PDBQT receptor file of N, H, CA, C and O in Angstrom, charges set to zero:
ATOM      1  N   MET A   1       0.796  -1.237  -0.095  1.00  0.00    +0.000 N 
ATOM      2  CA  MET A   1      -0.015  -0.044  -0.133  1.00  0.00    +0.000 C 
ATOM      3  C   MET A   1       0.842   1.229  -0.004  1.00  0.00    +0.000 C 
ATOM      4  O   MET A   1       0.594   2.184  -0.740  1.00  0.00    +0.000 OA
ATOM      5  N   PHE A   2       1.845   1.286   0.902  1.00  0.00    +0.000 N 
ATOM      6  H   PHE A   2       2.046   0.510   1.499  1.00  0.00    +0.000 HD
ATOM      7  CA  PHE A   2       2.685   2.506   1.005  1.00  0.00    +0.000 C 
ATOM      8  C   PHE A   2       3.982   2.061   0.512  1.00  0.00    +0.000 C 
ATOM      9  O   PHE A   2       4.322   0.963   0.954  1.00  0.00    +0.000 OA
ATOM     10  N   THR A   3       4.726   2.578  -0.219  1.00  0.00    +0.000 N 
ATOM     11  H   THR A   3       4.450   3.470  -0.579  1.00  0.00    +0.000 HD
ATOM     12  CA  THR A   3       6.193   2.240  -0.680  1.00  0.00    +0.000 C 
ATOM     13  C   THR A   3       7.145   3.063   0.531  1.00  0.00    +0.000 C 
ATOM     14  O   THR A   3       6.818   3.947   1.323  1.00  0.00    +0.000 OA
ATOM     15  N   GLU A   4       8.307   2.446   0.328  1.00  0.00    +0.000 N 
ATOM     16  H   GLU A   4       8.572   1.728  -0.315  1.00  0.00    +0.000 HD
ATOM     17  CA  GLU A   4       9.252   2.766   1.575  1.00  0.00    +0.000 C 
ATOM     18  C   GLU A   4       9.505   4.491   1.411  1.00  0.00    +0.000 C 
ATOM     19  O   GLU A   4       9.782   5.157   2.409  1.00  0.00    +0.000 OA
ATOM     20  N   GLY A   5       9.385   5.075   0.144  1.00  0.00    +0.000 N 
ATOM     21  H   GLY A   5       9.160   4.534  -0.666  1.00  0.00    +0.000 HD
ATOM     22  CA  GLY A   5       9.667   6.275   0.173  1.00  0.00    +0.000 C 
ATOM     23  C   GLY A   5       8.570   7.078   0.608  1.00  0.00    +0.000 C 
ATOM     24  O   GLY A   5       8.856   8.093   1.243  1.00  0.00    +0.000 OA
ATOM     25  N   ARG A   6       7.160   6.775   0.349  1.00  0.00    +0.000 N 
ATOM     26  H   ARG A   6       6.928   5.951  -0.167  1.00  0.00    +0.000 HD
ATOM     27  CA  ARG A   6       6.058   7.457   0.944  1.00  0.00    +0.000 C 
ATOM     28  C   ARG A   6       6.268   7.523   2.557  1.00  0.00    +0.000 C 
ATOM     29  O   ARG A   6       6.132   8.584   3.166  1.00  0.00    +0.000 OA
ATOM     30  N   LYS A   7       6.659   6.126   3.288  1.00  0.00    +0.000 N 
ATOM     31  H   LYS A   7       6.770   5.264   2.793  1.00  0.00    +0.000 HD
ATOM     32  CA  LYS A   7       6.547   6.162   4.598  1.00  0.00    +0.000 C 
ATOM     33  C   LYS A   7       7.657   7.078   5.072  1.00  0.00    +0.000 C 
ATOM     34  O   LYS A   7       7.460   7.794   6.054  1.00  0.00    +0.000 OA
ATOM     35  N   TYR A   8       8.835   7.093   4.414  1.00  0.00    +0.000 N 
ATOM     36  H   TYR A   8       8.995   6.512   3.617  1.00  0.00    +0.000 HD
ATOM     37  CA  TYR A   8       9.836   8.151   4.971  1.00  0.00    +0.000 C 
ATOM     38  C   TYR A   8       9.367   9.569   4.970  1.00  0.00    +0.000 C 
ATOM     39  O   TYR A   8       9.445  10.312   5.949  1.00  0.00    +0.000 OA
ATOM     40  N   PHE A   9       8.853   9.908   3.755  1.00  0.00    +0.000 N 
ATOM     41  H   PHE A   9       8.789   9.304   2.960  1.00  0.00    +0.000 HD
ATOM     42  CA  PHE A   9       8.222  11.106   3.497  1.00  0.00    +0.000 C 
ATOM     43  C   PHE A   9       7.095  11.552   4.706  1.00  0.00    +0.000 C 
ATOM     44  O   PHE A   9       7.099  12.641   5.279  1.00  0.00    +0.000 OA
ATOM     45  N   ILE A  10       6.274  10.602   4.911  1.00  0.00    +0.000 N 
ATOM     46  H   ILE A  10       6.270   9.717   4.445  1.00  0.00    +0.000 HD
ATOM     47  CA  ILE A  10       5.228  10.765   6.085  1.00  0.00    +0.000 C 
ATOM     48  C   ILE A  10       5.959  11.017   7.301  1.00  0.00    +0.000 C 
ATOM     49  O   ILE A  10       5.623  12.020   7.931  1.00  0.00    +0.000 OA
ATOM     50  N   ILE A  11       6.914  10.290   7.765  1.00  0.00    +0.000 N 
ATOM     51  H   ILE A  11       7.187   9.475   7.254  1.00  0.00    +0.000 HD
ATOM     52  CA  ILE A  11       7.546  10.576   9.063  1.00  0.00    +0.000 C 
ATOM     53  C   ILE A  11       8.350  12.000   9.045  1.00  0.00    +0.000 C 
ATOM     54  O   ILE A  11       8.307  12.853   9.932  1.00  0.00    +0.000 OA
ATOM     55  N   PHE A  12       9.077  12.052   7.856  1.00  0.00    +0.000 N 
ATOM     56  H   PHE A  12       9.112  11.359   7.136  1.00  0.00    +0.000 HD
ATOM     57  CA  PHE A  12       9.812  13.452   7.709  1.00  0.00    +0.000 C 
ATOM     58  C   PHE A  12       8.725  14.499   7.786  1.00  0.00    +0.000 C 
ATOM     59  O   PHE A  12       8.961  15.436   8.549  1.00  0.00    +0.000 OA
ATOM     60  N   PHE A  13       7.695  14.509   7.200  1.00  0.00    +0.000 N 
ATOM     61  H   PHE A  13       7.504  13.748   6.580  1.00  0.00    +0.000 HD
ATOM     62  CA  PHE A  13       6.753  15.439   7.256  1.00  0.00    +0.000 C 
ATOM     63  C   PHE A  13       6.310  15.733   8.503  1.00  0.00    +0.000 C 
ATOM     64  O   PHE A  13       6.359  16.907   8.871  1.00  0.00    +0.000 OA
ATOM     65  N   ILE A  14       5.865  14.850   9.261  1.00  0.00    +0.000 N 
ATOM     66  H   ILE A  14       5.826  13.896   8.963  1.00  0.00    +0.000 HD
ATOM     67  CA  ILE A  14       5.171  14.920  10.735  1.00  0.00    +0.000 C 
ATOM     68  C   ILE A  14       6.377  15.623  11.633  1.00  0.00    +0.000 C 
ATOM     69  O   ILE A  14       6.176  16.628  12.315  1.00  0.00    +0.000 OA
ATOM     70  N   ILE A  15       7.532  15.017  11.543  1.00  0.00    +0.000 N 
ATOM     71  H   ILE A  15       7.696  14.201  10.989  1.00  0.00    +0.000 HD
ATOM     72  CA  ILE A  15       8.535  15.693  12.377  1.00  0.00    +0.000 C 
ATOM     73  C   ILE A  15       8.831  17.150  12.179  1.00  0.00    +0.000 C 
ATOM     74  O   ILE A  15       9.017  17.970  13.079  1.00  0.00    +0.000 OA
ATOM     75  N   VAL A  16       8.855  17.415  10.619  1.00  0.00    +0.000 N 
ATOM     76  H   VAL A  16       8.704  16.750   9.888  1.00  0.00    +0.000 HD
ATOM     77  CA  VAL A  16       9.076  19.054  10.334  1.00  0.00    +0.000 C 
ATOM     78  C   VAL A  16       7.691  19.730  10.845  1.00  0.00    +0.000 C 
ATOM     79  O   VAL A  16       7.705  20.827  11.404  1.00  0.00    +0.000 OA
ATOM     80  N   PHE A  17       6.807  19.193  10.676  1.00  0.00    +0.000 N 
ATOM     81  H   PHE A  17       6.795  18.303  10.222  1.00  0.00    +0.000 HD
ATOM     82  CA  PHE A  17       5.323  19.846  10.917  1.00  0.00    +0.000 C 
ATOM     83  C   PHE A  17       5.345  20.238  12.256  1.00  0.00    +0.000 C 
ATOM     84  O   PHE A  17       5.269  21.434  12.540  1.00  0.00    +0.000 OA
ATOM     85  N   VAL A  18       5.467  19.125  13.358  1.00  0.00    +0.000 N 
ATOM     86  H   VAL A  18       5.528  18.154  13.127  1.00  0.00    +0.000 HD
ATOM     87  CA  VAL A  18       5.302  19.451  14.719  1.00  0.00    +0.000 C 
ATOM     88  C   VAL A  18       6.577  20.212  15.073  1.00  0.00    +0.000 C 
ATOM     89  O   VAL A  18       6.379  20.860  16.100  1.00  0.00    +0.000 OA
ATOM     90  N   ALA A  19       7.768  20.363  14.613  1.00  0.00    +0.000 N 
ATOM     91  H   ALA A  19       7.929  19.837  13.778  1.00  0.00    +0.000 HD
ATOM     92  CA  ALA A  19       8.818  21.211  14.994  1.00  0.00    +0.000 C 
ATOM     93  C   ALA A  19       8.318  22.529  14.588  1.00  0.00    +0.000 C 
ATOM     94  O   ALA A  19       8.502  23.436  15.400  1.00  0.00    +0.000 OA
ATOM     95  N   GLY A  20       7.716  22.814  13.479  1.00  0.00    +0.000 N 
ATOM     96  H   GLY A  20       7.566  22.077  12.820  1.00  0.00    +0.000 HD
ATOM     97  CA  GLY A  20       7.094  24.174  13.075  1.00  0.00    +0.000 C 
ATOM     98  C   GLY A  20       6.253  24.832  14.089  1.00  0.00    +0.000 C 
ATOM     99  O   GLY A  20       6.454  25.941  14.584  1.00  0.00    +0.000 OA
ATOM    100  N   LEU A  21       5.239  23.980  14.351  1.00  0.00    +0.000 N 
ATOM    101  H   LEU A  21       5.076  23.079  13.949  1.00  0.00    +0.000 HD
ATOM    102  CA  LEU A  21       4.281  24.300  15.351  1.00  0.00    +0.000 C 
ATOM    103  C   LEU A  21       4.959  24.424  16.645  1.00  0.00    +0.000 C 
ATOM    104  O   LEU A  21       4.459  25.270  17.387  1.00  0.00    +0.000 OA
ATOM    105  N   ILE A  22       5.784  23.909  17.011  1.00  0.00    +0.000 N 
ATOM    106  H   ILE A  22       6.190  23.222  16.408  1.00  0.00    +0.000 HD
ATOM    107  CA  ILE A  22       6.496  24.173  18.414  1.00  0.00    +0.000 C 
ATOM    108  C   ILE A  22       7.241  25.533  18.385  1.00  0.00    +0.000 C 
ATOM    109  O   ILE A  22       7.300  26.310  19.338  1.00  0.00    +0.000 OA
ATOM    110  N   PHE A  23       7.851  25.732  17.058  1.00  0.00    +0.000 N 
ATOM    111  H   PHE A  23       7.804  25.100  16.284  1.00  0.00    +0.000 HD
ATOM    112  CA  PHE A  23       8.617  26.845  17.125  1.00  0.00    +0.000 C 
ATOM    113  C   PHE A  23       7.718  28.197  17.081  1.00  0.00    +0.000 C 
ATOM    114  O   PHE A  23       8.050  29.209  17.699  1.00  0.00    +0.000 OA
ATOM    115  N   ALA A  24       6.523  28.107  16.271  1.00  0.00    +0.000 N 
ATOM    116  H   ALA A  24       6.253  27.285  15.769  1.00  0.00    +0.000 HD
ATOM    117  CA  ALA A  24       5.490  29.112  16.285  1.00  0.00    +0.000 C 
ATOM    118  C   ALA A  24       5.000  29.251  17.397  1.00  0.00    +0.000 C 
ATOM    119  O   ALA A  24       4.685  30.413  17.651  1.00  0.00    +0.000 OA
ATOM    120  N   TYR A  25       4.774  28.389  18.306  1.00  0.00    +0.000 N 
ATOM    121  H   TYR A  25       5.029  27.445  18.100  1.00  0.00    +0.000 HD
ATOM    122  CA  TYR A  25       4.126  28.404  19.477  1.00  0.00    +0.000 C 
ATOM    123  C   TYR A  25       4.990  29.272  20.678  1.00  0.00    +0.000 C 
ATOM    124  O   TYR A  25       4.524  30.172  21.376  1.00  0.00    +0.000 OA
ATOM    125  N   ARG A  26       6.214  28.799  20.706  1.00  0.00    +0.000 N 
ATOM    126  H   ARG A  26       6.593  28.067  20.140  1.00  0.00    +0.000 HD
ATOM    127  CA  ARG A  26       7.140  29.564  21.521  1.00  0.00    +0.000 C 
ATOM    128  C   ARG A  26       7.575  30.972  21.096  1.00  0.00    +0.000 C 
ATOM    129  O   ARG A  26       7.907  31.789  21.955  1.00  0.00    +0.000 OA
ATOM    130  N   LYS A  27       7.582  31.278  19.779  1.00  0.00    +0.000 N 
ATOM    131  H   LYS A  27       7.312  30.614  19.081  1.00  0.00    +0.000 HD
ATOM    132  CA  LYS A  27       7.621  32.699  19.262  1.00  0.00    +0.000 C 
ATOM    133  C   LYS A  27       6.210  33.374  19.837  1.00  0.00    +0.000 C 
ATOM    134  O   LYS A  27       6.272  34.431  20.465  1.00  0.00    +0.000 OA
ATOM    135  N   ASP A  28       5.152  32.824  19.634  1.00  0.00    +0.000 N 
ATOM    136  H   ASP A  28       5.102  31.966  19.124  1.00  0.00    +0.000 HD
ATOM    137  CA  ASP A  28       3.997  33.748  19.968  1.00  0.00    +0.000 C 
ATOM    138  C   ASP A  28       3.851  33.814  21.465  1.00  0.00    +0.000 C 
ATOM    139  O   ASP A  28       3.383  34.853  21.929  1.00  0.00    +0.000 OA
ATOM    140  N   ILE A  29       4.190  32.845  22.276  1.00  0.00    +0.000 N 
ATOM    141  H   ILE A  29       4.571  32.000  21.899  1.00  0.00    +0.000 HD
ATOM    142  CA  ILE A  29       3.983  32.963  23.633  1.00  0.00    +0.000 C 
ATOM    143  C   ILE A  29       4.652  33.967  24.369  1.00  0.00    +0.000 C 
ATOM    144  O   ILE A  29       4.189  34.496  25.380  1.00  0.00    +0.000 OA
ATOM    145  N   LYS A  30       5.872  34.254  23.794  1.00  0.00    +0.000 N 
ATOM    146  H   LYS A  30       6.248  33.824  22.973  1.00  0.00    +0.000 HD
ATOM    147  CA  LYS A  30       6.732  35.306  24.063  1.00  0.00    +0.000 C 
ATOM    148  C   LYS A  30       5.973  36.867  23.951  1.00  0.00    +0.000 C 
ATOM    149  O   LYS A  30       5.899  37.709  24.846  1.00  0.00    +0.000 OA
ATOM    150  N   LYS A  31       5.586  36.930  22.926  1.00  0.00    +0.000 N 
ATOM    151  H   LYS A  31       5.646  36.246  22.199  1.00  0.00    +0.000 HD
ATOM    152  CA  LYS A  31       4.644  38.059  22.514  1.00  0.00    +0.000 C 
ATOM    153  C   LYS A  31       3.351  38.162  23.547  1.00  0.00    +0.000 C 
ATOM    154  O   LYS A  31       3.254  39.151  24.274  1.00  0.00    +0.000 OA
ATOM    155  N   ASN A  32       2.634  37.394  23.574  1.00  0.00    +0.000 N 
ATOM    156  H   ASN A  32       2.713  36.591  22.983  1.00  0.00    +0.000 HD
ATOM    157  CA  ASN A  32       1.323  37.393  24.225  1.00  0.00    +0.000 C 
ATOM    158  C   ASN A  32       1.059  36.422  25.353  1.00  0.00    +0.000 C 
ATOM    159  O   ASN A  32       0.316  35.451  25.211  1.00  0.00    +0.000 OA
ATOM    160  N   PRO A  33       1.578  36.660  26.279  1.00  0.00    +0.000 N 
ATOM    161  CA  PRO A  33       1.863  35.417  27.368  1.00  0.00    +0.000 C 
ATOM    162  C   PRO A  33       0.289  35.191  28.149  1.00  0.00    +0.000 C 
ATOM    163  O   PRO A  33      -0.033  34.155  28.731  1.00  0.00    +0.000 OA
ATOM    164  N   LYS A  34      -0.524  36.336  28.013  1.00  0.00    +0.000 N 
ATOM    165  H   LYS A  34      -0.264  37.178  27.540  1.00  0.00    +0.000 HD
ATOM    166  CA  LYS A  34      -1.869  36.237  28.641  1.00  0.00    +0.000 C 
ATOM    167  C   LYS A  34      -2.811  35.301  27.636  1.00  0.00    +0.000 C 
ATOM    168  O   LYS A  34      -3.607  34.549  28.196  1.00  0.00    +0.000 OA
ATOM    169  N   ILE A  35      -2.775  35.306  26.532  1.00  0.00    +0.000 N 
ATOM    170  H   ILE A  35      -2.128  35.917  26.076  1.00  0.00    +0.000 HD
ATOM    171  CA  ILE A  35      -3.428  34.577  25.704  1.00  0.00    +0.000 C 
ATOM    172  C   ILE A  35      -3.022  33.141  25.899  1.00  0.00    +0.000 C 
ATOM    173  O   ILE A  35      -3.999  32.400  25.999  1.00  0.00    +0.000 OA
ATOM    174  N   PHE A  36      -1.993  32.611  25.971  1.00  0.00    +0.000 N 
ATOM    175  H   PHE A  36      -1.199  33.214  25.890  1.00  0.00    +0.000 HD
ATOM    176  CA  PHE A  36      -1.798  31.168  26.163  1.00  0.00    +0.000 C 
ATOM    177  C   PHE A  36      -1.563  30.480  27.583  1.00  0.00    +0.000 C 
ATOM    178  O   PHE A  36      -0.908  29.469  27.836  1.00  0.00    +0.000 OA
ATOM    179  N   LYS A  37      -2.486  31.549  28.679  1.00  0.00    +0.000 N 
ATOM    180  H   LYS A  37      -3.019  32.370  28.474  1.00  0.00    +0.000 HD
ATOM    181  CA  LYS A  37      -2.327  31.215  29.923  1.00  0.00    +0.000 C 
ATOM    182  C   LYS A  37      -2.699  29.607  30.249  1.00  0.00    +0.000 C 
ATOM    183  O   LYS A  37      -1.968  28.797  30.819  1.00  0.00    +0.000 OA
ATOM    184  N   GLY A  38      -3.876  29.415  29.787  1.00  0.00    +0.000 N 
ATOM    185  H   GLY A  38      -4.470  30.073  29.325  1.00  0.00    +0.000 HD
ATOM    186  CA  GLY A  38      -4.482  27.977  29.873  1.00  0.00    +0.000 C 
ATOM    187  C   GLY A  38      -4.440  27.014  28.831  1.00  0.00    +0.000 C 
ATOM    188  O   GLY A  38      -5.278  26.122  28.704  1.00  0.00    +0.000 OA
ATOM    189  N   ALA A  39      -3.383  27.209  28.024  1.00  0.00    +0.000 N 
ATOM    190  H   ALA A  39      -2.702  27.934  28.128  1.00  0.00    +0.000 HD
ATOM    191  CA  ALA A  39      -3.075  26.206  26.741  1.00  0.00    +0.000 C 
ATOM    192  C   ALA A  39      -2.656  24.985  27.211  1.00  0.00    +0.000 C 
ATOM    193  O   ALA A  39      -3.211  24.020  26.687  1.00  0.00    +0.000 OA
ATOM    194  N   SER A  40      -1.876  24.770  28.006  1.00  0.00    +0.000 N 
ATOM    195  H   SER A  40      -1.425  25.555  28.432  1.00  0.00    +0.000 HD
ATOM    196  CA  SER A  40      -1.281  23.359  28.673  1.00  0.00    +0.000 C 
ATOM    197  C   SER A  40      -2.556  22.565  29.104  1.00  0.00    +0.000 C 
ATOM    198  O   SER A  40      -2.548  21.367  28.822  1.00  0.00    +0.000 OA
ATOM    199  N   LYS A  41      -3.631  23.058  29.737  1.00  0.00    +0.000 N 
ATOM    200  H   LYS A  41      -3.637  24.031  29.966  1.00  0.00    +0.000 HD
ATOM    201  CA  LYS A  41      -4.730  22.456  30.227  1.00  0.00    +0.000 C 
ATOM    202  C   LYS A  41      -5.393  22.039  29.000  1.00  0.00    +0.000 C 
ATOM    203  O   LYS A  41      -5.647  20.846  28.832  1.00  0.00    +0.000 OA
ATOM    204  N   THR A  42      -5.693  22.907  28.134  1.00  0.00    +0.000 N 
ATOM    205  H   THR A  42      -5.487  23.876  28.270  1.00  0.00    +0.000 HD
ATOM    206  CA  THR A  42      -6.327  22.634  27.043  1.00  0.00    +0.000 C 
ATOM    207  C   THR A  42      -5.882  21.480  26.128  1.00  0.00    +0.000 C 
ATOM    208  O   THR A  42      -6.704  20.842  25.470  1.00  0.00    +0.000 OA
ATOM    209  N   LEU A  43      -4.525  21.220  26.100  1.00  0.00    +0.000 N 
ATOM    210  H   LEU A  43      -3.857  21.738  26.634  1.00  0.00    +0.000 HD
ATOM    211  CA  LEU A  43      -3.942  20.199  25.280  1.00  0.00    +0.000 C 
ATOM    212  C   LEU A  43      -4.050  18.830  25.868  1.00  0.00    +0.000 C 
ATOM    213  O   LEU A  43      -4.199  17.766  25.268  1.00  0.00    +0.000 OA
ATOM    214  N   ILE A  44      -3.912  19.124  27.585  1.00  0.00    +0.000 N 
ATOM    215  H   ILE A  44      -3.790  19.989  28.073  1.00  0.00    +0.000 HD
ATOM    216  CA  ILE A  44      -4.024  17.667  28.296  1.00  0.00    +0.000 C 
ATOM    217  C   ILE A  44      -5.703  17.305  28.024  1.00  0.00    +0.000 C 
ATOM    218  O   ILE A  44      -5.961  16.133  27.748  1.00  0.00    +0.000 OA
ATOM    219  N   VAL A  45      -6.653  18.134  28.087  1.00  0.00    +0.000 N 
ATOM    220  H   VAL A  45      -6.444  19.086  28.311  1.00  0.00    +0.000 HD
ATOM    221  CA  VAL A  45      -7.966  17.634  27.916  1.00  0.00    +0.000 C 
ATOM    222  C   VAL A  45      -8.159  17.027  26.543  1.00  0.00    +0.000 C 
ATOM    223  O   VAL A  45      -8.742  15.952  26.404  1.00  0.00    +0.000 OA
ATOM    224  N   ILE A  46      -7.651  17.746  25.494  1.00  0.00    +0.000 N 
ATOM    225  H   ILE A  46      -7.177  18.619  25.607  1.00  0.00    +0.000 HD
ATOM    226  CA  ILE A  46      -7.672  17.311  24.195  1.00  0.00    +0.000 C 
ATOM    227  C   ILE A  46      -6.960  15.787  24.006  1.00  0.00    +0.000 C 
ATOM    228  O   ILE A  46      -7.425  14.928  23.257  1.00  0.00    +0.000 OA
ATOM    229  N   PHE A  47      -5.891  15.637  24.730  1.00  0.00    +0.000 N 
ATOM    230  H   PHE A  47      -5.514  16.335  25.339  1.00  0.00    +0.000 HD
ATOM    231  CA  PHE A  47      -5.298  14.231  24.617  1.00  0.00    +0.000 C 
ATOM    232  C   PHE A  47      -5.933  13.144  25.288  1.00  0.00    +0.000 C 
ATOM    233  O   PHE A  47      -5.928  11.991  24.855  1.00  0.00    +0.000 OA
ATOM    234  N   LEU A  48      -6.575  13.577  26.530  1.00  0.00    +0.000 N 
ATOM    235  H   LEU A  48      -6.579  14.514  26.881  1.00  0.00    +0.000 HD
ATOM    236  CA  LEU A  48      -7.288  12.680  27.202  1.00  0.00    +0.000 C 
ATOM    237  C   LEU A  48      -8.527  12.154  26.352  1.00  0.00    +0.000 C 
ATOM    238  O   LEU A  48      -8.797  10.959  26.237  1.00  0.00    +0.000 OA
ATOM    239  N   PHE A  49      -9.289  13.256  25.736  1.00  0.00    +0.000 N 
ATOM    240  H   PHE A  49      -9.069  14.228  25.830  1.00  0.00    +0.000 HD
ATOM    241  CA  PHE A  49     -10.446  12.986  25.029  1.00  0.00    +0.000 C 
ATOM    242  C   PHE A  49     -10.156  11.861  23.794  1.00  0.00    +0.000 C 
ATOM    243  O   PHE A  49     -10.867  10.891  23.530  1.00  0.00    +0.000 OA
ATOM    244  N   LEU A  50      -8.925  12.264  23.125  1.00  0.00    +0.000 N 
ATOM    245  H   LEU A  50      -8.348  13.052  23.339  1.00  0.00    +0.000 HD
ATOM    246  CA  LEU A  50      -8.496  11.384  22.139  1.00  0.00    +0.000 C 
ATOM    247  C   LEU A  50      -8.256   9.978  22.638  1.00  0.00    +0.000 C 
ATOM    248  O   LEU A  50      -8.714   9.041  21.984  1.00  0.00    +0.000 OA
ATOM    249  N   LEU A  51      -7.566   9.760  23.760  1.00  0.00    +0.000 N 
ATOM    250  H   LEU A  51      -7.195  10.521  24.290  1.00  0.00    +0.000 HD
ATOM    251  CA  LEU A  51      -7.321   8.513  24.381  1.00  0.00    +0.000 C 
ATOM    252  C   LEU A  51      -8.742   7.829  24.592  1.00  0.00    +0.000 C 
ATOM    253  O   LEU A  51      -8.922   6.661  24.245  1.00  0.00    +0.000 OA
ATOM    254  N   ALA A  52      -9.569   8.462  25.073  1.00  0.00    +0.000 N 
ATOM    255  H   ALA A  52      -9.423   9.410  25.355  1.00  0.00    +0.000 HD
ATOM    256  CA  ALA A  52     -10.901   7.867  25.634  1.00  0.00    +0.000 C 
ATOM    257  C   ALA A  52     -11.661   7.518  24.028  1.00  0.00    +0.000 C 
ATOM    258  O   ALA A  52     -12.197   6.453  23.724  1.00  0.00    +0.000 OA
ATOM    259  N   PHE A  53     -11.555   8.453  23.359  1.00  0.00    +0.000 N 
ATOM    260  H   PHE A  53     -11.120   9.319  23.606  1.00  0.00    +0.000 HD
ATOM    261  CA  PHE A  53     -12.136   7.997  21.841  1.00  0.00    +0.000 C 
ATOM    262  C   PHE A  53     -11.664   6.882  21.393  1.00  0.00    +0.000 C 
ATOM    263  O   PHE A  53     -12.421   6.003  20.982  1.00  0.00    +0.000 OA
ATOM    264  N   ILE A  54     -10.079   6.724  21.408  1.00  0.00    +0.000 N 
ATOM    265  H   ILE A  54      -9.465   7.439  21.742  1.00  0.00    +0.000 HD
ATOM    266  CA  ILE A  54      -9.452   5.267  21.029  1.00  0.00    +0.000 C 
ATOM    267  C   ILE A  54      -9.972   4.162  21.917  1.00  0.00    +0.000 C 
ATOM    268  O   ILE A  54     -10.429   3.138  21.409  1.00  0.00    +0.000 OA
ATOM    269  N   ALA A  55      -9.933   4.289  22.897  1.00  0.00    +0.000 N 
ATOM    270  H   ALA A  55      -9.562   5.121  23.310  1.00  0.00    +0.000 HD
ATOM    271  CA  ALA A  55     -10.389   3.061  23.825  1.00  0.00    +0.000 C 
ATOM    272  C   ALA A  55     -11.763   2.704  23.663  1.00  0.00    +0.000 C 
ATOM    273  O   ALA A  55     -12.002   1.509  23.833  1.00  0.00    +0.000 OA
ATOM    274  N   VAL A  56     -12.841   3.538  23.342  1.00  0.00    +0.000 N 
ATOM    275  H   VAL A  56     -12.647   4.509  23.204  1.00  0.00    +0.000 HD
ATOM    276  CA  VAL A  56     -14.173   3.185  23.146  1.00  0.00    +0.000 C 
ATOM    277  C   VAL A  56     -14.313   2.487  21.459  1.00  0.00    +0.000 C 
ATOM    278  O   VAL A  56     -15.047   1.583  21.061  1.00  0.00    +0.000 OA
ATOM    279  N   VAL A  57     -13.418   3.217  20.808  1.00  0.00    +0.000 N 
ATOM    280  H   VAL A  57     -12.822   3.952  21.132  1.00  0.00    +0.000 HD
ATOM    281  CA  VAL A  57     -13.567   2.267  19.368  1.00  0.00    +0.000 C 
ATOM    282  C   VAL A  57     -12.979   0.857  19.534  1.00  0.00    +0.000 C 
ATOM    283  O   VAL A  57     -13.597  -0.138  19.156  1.00  0.00    +0.000 OA
ATOM    284  N   ARG A  58     -11.717   0.797  20.133  1.00  0.00    +0.000 N 
ATOM    285  H   ARG A  58     -11.215   1.606  20.441  1.00  0.00    +0.000 HD
ATOM    286  CA  ARG A  58     -11.335  -0.560  20.371  1.00  0.00    +0.000 C 
ATOM    287  C   ARG A  58     -12.104  -1.499  21.127  1.00  0.00    +0.000 C 
ATOM    288  O   ARG A  58     -11.992  -2.705  20.906  1.00  0.00    +0.000 OA
ATOM    289  N   MET A  59     -12.734  -1.131  21.841  1.00  0.00    +0.000 N 
ATOM    290  H   MET A  59     -12.825  -0.151  22.021  1.00  0.00    +0.000 HD
ATOM    291  CA  MET A  59     -13.650  -1.894  23.183  1.00  0.00    +0.000 C 
ATOM    292  C   MET A  59     -15.159  -2.309  22.114  1.00  0.00    +0.000 C 
ATOM    293  O   MET A  59     -15.865  -3.301  22.297  1.00  0.00    +0.000 OA
ATOM    294  N   THR A  60     -15.330  -1.453  21.219  1.00  0.00    +0.000 N 
ATOM    295  H   THR A  60     -14.756  -0.648  21.070  1.00  0.00    +0.000 HD
ATOM    296  CA  THR A  60     -16.420  -1.767  20.456  1.00  0.00    +0.000 C 
ATOM    297  C   THR A  60     -16.207  -2.816  19.388  1.00  0.00    +0.000 C 
ATOM    298  O   THR A  60     -17.155  -3.454  18.928  1.00  0.00    +0.000 OA
ATOM    299  N   LYS A  61     -14.910  -2.997  18.981  1.00  0.00    +0.000 N 
ATOM    300  H   LYS A  61     -14.141  -2.479  19.354  1.00  0.00    +0.000 HD
ATOM    301  CA  LYS A  61     -14.430  -4.137  18.116  1.00  0.00    +0.000 C 
ATOM    302  C   LYS A  61     -14.595  -5.297  18.855  1.00  0.00    +0.000 C 
ATOM    303  O   LYS A  61     -14.790  -6.290  18.153  1.00  0.00    +0.000 OA
ATOM    304  N   PHE A  62     -14.576  -5.508  20.196  1.00  0.00    +0.000 N 
ATOM    305  H   PHE A  62     -14.418  -4.702  20.766  1.00  0.00    +0.000 HD
ATOM    306  CA  PHE A  62     -14.835  -6.925  20.849  1.00  0.00    +0.000 C 
ATOM    307  C   PHE A  62     -16.254  -7.171  20.646  1.00  0.00    +0.000 C 
ATOM    308  O   PHE A  62     -16.630  -8.325  20.442  1.00  0.00    +0.000 OA
ATOM    309  N   PHE A  63     -16.953  -6.353  20.676  1.00  0.00    +0.000 N 
ATOM    310  H   PHE A  63     -16.647  -5.416  20.841  1.00  0.00    +0.000 HD
ATOM    311  CA  PHE A  63     -18.485  -6.734  20.731  1.00  0.00    +0.000 C 
ATOM    312  C   PHE A  63     -19.272  -6.849  19.528  1.00  0.00    +0.000 C 
ATOM    313  O   PHE A  63     -20.465  -7.147  19.597  1.00  0.00    +0.000 OA
TER     314      PHE A  63
């Protein structure tokens, strides 16, 4: 389905994309610290929601 070149491209793209997001976030947080005050809590909630969703989907495969 995926060739080796496509797999490498996907991995490279994800790494560069996440690095760009982190760089932009750190640059913006220095300019406006009030805006990003609760950002870490929001990220944790989103991450927990995704984990719960994955758990529910995997549990429904057993039934």
